[in-house]
C-alpha angles and dihedrals in degrees: 000000000000088000092056092044091053093046095049087064087061096045097111092044091052093049088055089055089064099246100159133156120251111265095223097042093131091065091061099047120122088230091059108120095015126111107282090212088072089071096046101062130137128230131051098262093046091050092047090053093044095054096054090092090058096064092064095041118117092216099043094123094048090049094049093044091051092051092048095044091050095041093235106189102191140059136011114303124175091347096304128111122227089255092054092048093048090051092051092047092050090054094047108028095157098060109113100177119033101179098079090050094047091045092053092048090050092048091050091049091049090051091050092049092048091050091048091050091050091049091048091050090051092050092047091048091049091049092051091048091051092048093046092044093051093046090051089052092051093047095051 
């Protein structure tokens, strides 16, 4: 939640940078063509199952931002249940445009994952060098 709070302070600055959702995002959703009733289920386990498709969707952020901006109170949108969205909206009632905030959060998470992968690759490479170096010493 700290991440969202910090980014909300930069909301106007981000909008000026031109970070906007695609206008036809709904045409590119993974749920396009599926039964809409699958995303309007009741019960925690059913909702958890229903939102799995969202986490691989190329327009997840646009979908979630649209639901938050329009205060949609039903169904799974962008991987969030109606309860999760209501909670977020109660905490941040003054946010008018969610997409720039969500985009920044996603970009920061992508950067952290990329950095972690690079660090892991460096550690793995160092380990292999140590193992190969020590085996060469033993073999000589």
